[in-house]
C-alpha positions in Angstrom: -0.1 0.2 -0.1 1.1 3.7 -1.2 1.5 6.0 1.4 -0.6 9.4 1.4 -0.3 12.9 1.4 -0.3 12.7 5.3 2.8 11.1 5.4 3.9 15.2 5.1 2.2 16.5 8.1 5.1 16.0 10.1 4.6 17.3 13.9 7.2 19.5 14.9 7.3 23.7 16.3 5.5 24.8 13.2 2.0 25.1 11.5 0.4 23.2 8.4 -1.6 25.0 6.5 -2.6 25.4 2.7 -2.6 28.3 0.8 -4.1 28.2 -3.1 -2.3 30.7 -5.4 -3.0 30.8 -9.2 -5.4 28.1 -9.2 -3.1 25.7 -7.2 -3.1 24.6 -3.8 0.4 24.0 -1.8 0.8 22.6 1.1 2.9 25.4 3.3 4.8 24.6 6.5 4.9 27.7 8.9 7.1 29.0 11.8 7.7 32.4 13.4 7.0 36.0 12.9 9.0 39.0 11.2 10.7 39.3 7.4 9.1 36.4 5.3 11.9 33.7 4.4 10.7 31.1 1.7 12.3 27.8 1.6 11.9 25.8 -1.8 13.5 22.3 -1.7 15.2 20.1 -4.9 14.6 16.8 -5.7 14.3 14.5 -4.6 12.5 15.8 -1.0 9.8 18.3 0.0 9.5 20.8 2.6 11.2 18.6 5.4 14.5 19.5 4.2 14.5 22.6 5.9 12.9 21.5 9.4 16.6 23.0 10.8 15.7 26.3 9.5 12.1 26.2 10.4 13.8 26.4 14.0 16.4 28.7 13.5 15.0 31.6 11.1 12.1 31.9 14.1 15.0 32.5 16.7 16.6 34.6 14.4 13.3 36.8 14.3 12.9 35.5 10.9 9.2 34.4 9.8 10.2 31.1 8.1 7.6 29.2 5.7 8.9 25.8 3.6 6.2 24.9 0.9 5.7 21.6 -1.1 6.2 22.5 -4.8 4.0 21.8 -7.5 3.8 18.2 -7.7 5.7 17.2 -4.5 4.4 16.1 -1.0 0.7 17.4 -0.2 0.5 20.1 -2.8 -1.6 19.6 -5.6 -0.2 17.8 -9.1 -1.7 19.2 -11.6 -0.8 17.5 -15.6 0.8 20.4 -16.7 2.6 23.5 -15.1 6.6 21.4 -14.3 8.6 24.3 -16.4 10.3 26.9 -14.4 8.4 30.1 -16.4 5.4 28.6 -15.0 6.5 27.6 -11.2 8.3 30.7 -11.0 4.9 32.3 -10.8 3.2 30.2 -8.8 5.9 31.1 -6.1 5.0 34.8 -6.9 1.8 34.3 -6.2 2.2 32.2 -3.2 4.4 35.0 -1.4 0.9 37.4 -2.2 -1.1 34.7 -0.7 0.9 34.9 2.6 0.4 38.3 2.8 3.8 39.7 1.4 4.7 41.9 -1.9 8.3 40.2 -1.6 10.6 37.5 0.2 13.8 36.4 0.8 14.0 33.4 -1.3 15.8 30.4 -0.1 15.9 27.5 -2.8 17.9 24.2 -2.8 18.9 22.2 -5.9 15.9 22.6 -8.5 14.4 24.9 -5.8 17.7 27.2 -6.8 17.2 27.4 -10.3 13.5 28.4 -9.3 14.9 31.0 -7.2 17.7 32.5 -9.8 14.6 32.4 -12.2 12.3 34.5 -9.9 15.1 37.0 -8.9 15.3 37.7 -12.8 12.0 37.5 -14.1 10.3 39.3 -11.4 12.4 40.9 -8.8 10.2 42.8 -7.0 9.2 39.6 -5.6 12.9 38.4 -4.1 14.1 40.8 -1.6 17.2 38.9 -0.9 18.5 35.2 -2.8 20.3 32.2 -1.6 21.1 29.9 -4.0 22.4 25.7 -2.5 23.5 23.9 -4.6 22.6 25.4 -7.6 24.4 27.5 -10.3 22.5 30.0 -11.9 20.7 28.2 -15.1 23.0 30.1 -17.3 25.6 29.4 -15.8 24.4 25.3 -15.8 23.5 25.5 -19.6 26.6 26.8 -20.9 28.9 23.9 -18.7 26.4 21.2 -20.2 26.2 22.8 -23.6 30.0 23.0 -23.9 29.9 18.9 -22.8 32.0 19.6 -19.7 32.8 16.0 -19.1 32.3 15.8 -14.8 28.9 17.7 -15.0 27.6 15.5 -17.9 28.3 12.6 -15.6 26.9 14.1 -12.9 24.1 15.0 -14.9 23.6 10.8 -16.1 20.4 10.8 -13.7 19.0 13.8 -15.6 19.3 11.9 -18.9 17.6 8.8 -17.8 14.9 11.0 -16.6 14.0 11.9 -19.9 12.3 8.5 -20.8 8.7 7.9 -20.3 7.4 6.0 -17.6 10.7 3.7 -16.4 12.3 6.6 -14.0 8.4 6.6 -12.2 8.1 2.5 -12.0 12.3 2.9 -10.8 11.9 5.3 -8.5 9.0 3.7 -6.6 9.7 0.2 -6.8 11.2 -1.5 -3.7 9.4 0.9 -1.6 11.6 3.7 -3.4 15.3 2.5 -3.1 16.4 4.3 -5.8 15.3 7.6 -3.8 17.6 6.3 -0.7 20.4 5.5 -3.7 20.8 9.3 -4.9 20.6 10.5 -1.3 23.8 8.7 -0.5 25.4 9.3 -3.4 24.9 12.7 -4.0 25.9 13.6 0.2 28.8 13.6 2.3 29.9 11.5 4.8 27.8 10.4 8.1 24.5 11.3 6.0 21.2 10.9 5.5 20.5 8.1 7.8 18.3 5.1 8.3 15.1 7.4 9.3 16.1 10.4 6.6 16.1 7.8 3.9 13.2 6.2 4.9 10.7 9.5 5.0 12.0 10.7 1.7 11.6 7.3 0.2 8.0 7.3 1.5 7.0 10.5 0.8 8.0 9.9 -2.8 5.9 6.9 -3.3 2.7 9.3 -2.2 0.7 8.9 -5.6 1.4 11.4 -8.6 4.9 12.6 -6.8 7.6 10.7 -8.8 6.0 11.6 -12.2 5.6 15.4 -11.4 9.0 15.3 -10.3 10.5 13.7 -13.5 7.9 16.5 -15.7 10.6 18.9 -14.7 13.7 17.5 -15.6 11.6 16.1 -19.1 11.1 20.5 -19.6 14.5 21.1 -18.3 15.7 18.5 -21.1 13.4 19.4 -24.0 12.7 22.9 -23.8 16.8 22.9 -25.0 15.7 21.9 -28.7 12.5 23.9 -28.2 11.3 27.8 -28.4 10.1 27.8 -25.3 13.6 27.3 -23.9 14.7 29.9 -26.2 12.2 32.4 -24.6 13.2 31.2 -20.8 17.1 31.2 -21.7 16.6 35.4 -22.7 14.5 35.8 -19.6 17.8 35.2 -17.4 19.9 37.8 -19.6 18.6 40.8 -16.9 21.2 40.9 -14.4 20.1 39.7 -10.7 19.9 43.1 -8.7 19.1 42.1 -5.1 21.7 40.4 -2.9 22.6 36.8 -3.3 24.2 34.4 -1.3 24.8 30.9 -2.9 26.0 28.1 -1.1 27.9 24.9 -2.2 28.8 21.6 -0.9 32.6 20.8 -1.5 31.5 17.3 -2.1 28.6 17.7 -3.9 28.6 14.8 -6.9 25.3 16.1 -8.3 25.8 19.7 -9.3 29.5 20.3 -9.4 31.1 22.7 -7.5 33.3 23.8 -10.7 29.8 23.9 -12.2 28.7 26.8 -9.9 31.1 28.9 -9.7 31.1 31.9 -11.9 27.4 32.5 -11.3 27.9 35.9 -10.0 28.8 37.0 -13.4 24.3 37.3 -13.4 24.8 39.2 -10.4 25.2 42.9 -10.4 23.8 43.3 -6.8 26.2 42.1 -3.6 27.2 39.0 -3.9 28.6 36.4 -1.4 29.9 32.8 -3.0 30.4 30.2 0.3 31.6 26.3 -0.4 30.9 24.2 2.6 34.1 21.4 3.2 32.9 17.8 3.7 29.6 18.6 2.7 27.7 17.5 -0.4 25.1 18.1 -2.1 22.6 19.0 0.7 24.4 21.4 3.2 21.0 22.1 5.0 20.8 19.3 6.2 24.2 17.5 6.2 25.6 20.3 8.8 22.8 22.5 9.8 24.1 24.6 12.6 27.0 26.0 9.7 24.2 25.9 7.3 22.6 28.2 9.6 25.3 30.2 11.1 26.2 31.1 7.4 22.7 32.2 6.5 21.5 33.9 9.2 24.9 35.8 9.7 24.4 37.3 5.7 21.0 37.8 6.3 22.1 40.2 9.5 24.4 42.0 7.6 22.7 45.3 5.9 25.8 45.6 3.6 26.8 42.5 2.6 30.5 42.2 1.1 30.4 41.8 -3.2 
């Protein structure tokens, strides 16, 4: 029997609620009061990847809100809308539905690509940008189009995800064992552990999640050869005009550090690059205290250095 959406309503010092934006219902987990920090997860996770930050950010005086993106967790799983421009509009609408005109946006991996997209295409909605394990989309596109052997090998899973049906079957069979394999392959030593792995494996088996997650990758891959991909690339040309923090794990084998380096060329505002030694693709979970110190220290700096 497959898990259902109730699995992701995990108890903690936070509240769960449904928020409607643009005709889609999103599952949002909130804690604290103060400036809004919107937390966007990546693959193969859900809001729970930010559980540590849902404690540390409120303690530092922020309102933290972690969302299940379209197709994940307890959010709606419509048949379409898994392109980055639509997803960016999802999050812009979500910020407004949460009663704010803008937010500090923190995105991990695919959530980081989404955060970069928002900052370029709807800059008024992003007050500060934090990209975790996520190069600027144009930087990533350039690296892949140049045929970088290292990043092409690291992105082999994304190529396999272009196939119909097979990835969904593989990701959900044997109780989501491949999800656990990917988490372990991409992380640094000592993480994730059995309990964390089981949580993500079960959440990925919620009906519809695996297919929706693959649709993100299918759009990323196939749009490179279509007009919508060219339009998306053009929309990213304006420089980022908000202070930007980019955090990357030195041991990231999914998105290589040298792929992410160089993203600062797309930022016209104060920009800070931080590499975390001994950490893989999931800094916010692998070493949350170090990550939180970096994040909150940067947020509290009124004039972050260039």
